[in-house]
C-alpha positions in Angstrom: 46.6 11.2 -8.1 44.1 11.4 -10.9 40.9 13.3 -10.7 37.6 11.7 -10.2 35.9 10.7 -13.5 32.8 12.9 -12.7 35.0 16.0 -12.2 36.9 15.2 -15.3 33.8 14.8 -17.4 33.0 17.6 -19.7 30.1 19.8 -18.4 27.3 20.4 -20.8 24.8 23.2 -20.6 21.2 22.1 -21.3 19.7 24.8 -23.5 16.3 23.2 -23.7 15.6 23.7 -19.9 13.6 26.8 -18.9 15.6 28.1 -16.0 12.8 30.4 -14.9 10.3 27.6 -14.6 12.9 25.4 -12.9 13.6 28.2 -10.3 9.8 28.6 -9.6 9.4 24.9 -9.3 12.1 24.7 -6.7 10.6 27.7 -4.8 7.1 26.2 -4.8 5.9 24.9 -1.5 5.0 21.2 -1.4 1.4 20.1 -1.5 -0.1 18.9 1.7 -1.8 15.6 0.9 -3.3 14.9 4.4 -6.8 16.2 4.6 -6.7 16.9 8.3 -3.5 19.1 7.9 -5.0 20.8 4.9 -8.1 22.0 6.7 -6.2 23.5 9.7 -3.1 24.8 7.8 -2.7 28.6 8.0 -0.7 30.0 5.0 0.1 33.2 6.9 2.2 31.2 9.5 5.5 29.4 9.0 5.4 25.6 8.5 7.1 25.1 11.9 4.6 27.2 13.7 1.7 25.4 12.0 3.0 22.1 13.0 3.6 23.1 16.7 0.0 24.4 16.9 -1.2 21.1 15.8 0.9 19.1 18.2 3.2 17.7 15.5 6.9 17.9 15.1 8.8 18.9 12.0 12.2 17.4 13.1 12.0 14.1 14.9 15.7 14.4 15.8 14.8 17.5 17.8 11.8 16.1 19.6 13.4 12.7 20.4 16.9 13.6 21.4 19.3 10.8 22.1 21.5 11.1 25.2 25.1 12.2 24.4 27.9 9.6 24.4 29.7 10.7 27.5 31.1 8.7 30.4 28.6 7.8 33.1 30.6 9.4 36.0 30.2 12.9 34.6 27.2 14.8 35.6 24.7 15.3 32.8 22.6 18.4 32.9 19.2 17.6 31.6 17.4 20.3 29.8 13.8 20.8 30.8 11.6 20.3 27.6 9.7 23.4 26.5 6.0 22.9 27.0 4.2 22.6 23.7 1.4 25.0 23.0 -1.0 22.8 20.9 -4.2 24.5 20.2 -5.4 22.1 17.6 -4.8 18.7 19.3 -7.9 17.3 17.6 -5.9 17.2 14.3 -3.5 14.6 15.8 -6.5 12.6 17.3 -8.1 12.5 13.8 -5.0 11.5 12.2 -4.5 8.6 14.7 -8.1 7.4 14.2 -7.6 7.4 10.4 -4.4 5.4 10.8 -5.9 2.8 13.1 -9.0 2.4 10.8 -9.0 -0.9 8.9 -8.1 -0.7 5.2 -10.1 -2.2 2.4 -8.2 -5.0 0.8 -8.1 -4.8 -3.0 -6.3 -8.0 -3.6 -7.3 -9.8 -6.8 -5.9 -12.9 -8.5 -4.7 -12.6 -12.1 -7.4 -13.6 -14.7 -5.2 -16.5 -16.0 -5.0 -18.0 -12.5 -8.7 -17.5 -11.9 -9.5 -19.4 -15.2 -7.1 -22.2 -14.2 -8.6 -22.6 -10.7 -12.1 -22.6 -12.0 -11.3 -25.3 -14.4 -9.8 -27.4 -11.6 -12.8 -26.7 -9.4 -15.3 -27.6 -12.2 -13.5 -30.8 -13.0 -12.6 -32.1 -9.5 -14.5 -30.1 -6.9 -12.7 -30.2 -3.6 -10.6 -33.4 -4.4 -7.1 -31.8 -4.3 -5.2 -35.1 -4.6 -6.9 -35.8 -7.8 -6.0 -32.3 -9.0 -2.3 -33.1 -8.4 -2.5 -36.2 -10.7 -4.0 -34.2 -13.7 -0.9 -33.5 -16.0 -2.6 -31.1 -18.3 -4.3 -28.8 -15.8 -1.6 -29.1 -13.1 1.3 -28.4 -15.6 3.3 -26.6 -12.8 3.3 -29.8 -10.7 2.0 -28.1 -7.6 1.3 -30.2 -4.5 -2.2 -30.7 -3.1 -1.5 -28.3 -0.2 -0.3 -25.6 -2.7 -3.5 -26.1 -4.7 -5.7 -26.0 -1.6 -4.0 -22.7 -0.5 -4.6 -21.1 -3.9 -8.2 -22.3 -4.1 -8.9 -21.0 -0.5 -7.2 -17.7 -1.5 -9.6 -17.5 -4.6 -12.6 -18.3 -2.3 -11.6 -15.4 0.0 -12.0 -12.8 -2.8 -15.7 -12.2 -2.9 -15.7 -10.4 -6.2 -14.0 -13.1 -8.2 -15.4 -16.1 -6.4 -18.9 -14.7 -6.5 -18.6 -14.2 -10.2 -17.6 -17.9 -10.5 -20.5 -19.1 -8.4 -23.0 -17.0 -10.6 -21.6 -18.6 -13.8 -21.9 -22.0 -12.3 -25.5 -21.4 -11.2 -26.4 -20.1 -14.7 -24.9 -23.2 -16.3 -26.8 -25.4 -13.9 -30.2 -23.6 -14.6 -29.4 -23.8 -18.4 -28.6 -27.5 -18.2 -31.8 -28.2 -16.2 -34.0 -26.3 -18.6 -32.4 -28.1 -21.6 -33.0 -31.5 -19.8 -36.6 -30.6 -19.2 -37.1 -29.6 -22.8 -35.5 -32.9 -24.0 -37.7 -35.0 -21.6 -40.9 -33.4 -22.8 
């Protein structure tokens, strides 16, 4: 039998790597990103003890044990779970509230698509079936339902659609003022 290619491959020492920095980097504790945990974290205690005080678990396999795969006719001795001593239960409640809070949607359409949709809206308004027949603007040959869906998506983004409406109003005011100057 031959050896695996990885074992056969020549080992190369990397001289440009600072071993001292690498060792310190490996030793360094991970940064806690959760604000609730950061506030209540006690550096003098072990991570496991900190988590237990907050009512959290480090190892889900330990807290949610699966029953062993034994035949049913054998008696299974169930261990009584140890009572958790959670002093800082409000941390868990705060984390749950934050998780349940609604998130702000930051969805935006690409500028090219916004430009294309505004051209279609300027030319045809809400007539989707006329948009389908336009060969130049509807070069991707999208159906009227696809176009309607994209325009409704565009309208649901207040930043981009509001900007379009402002431009349209400005153009309307400008055309009215130029018409009144021409009439006088």
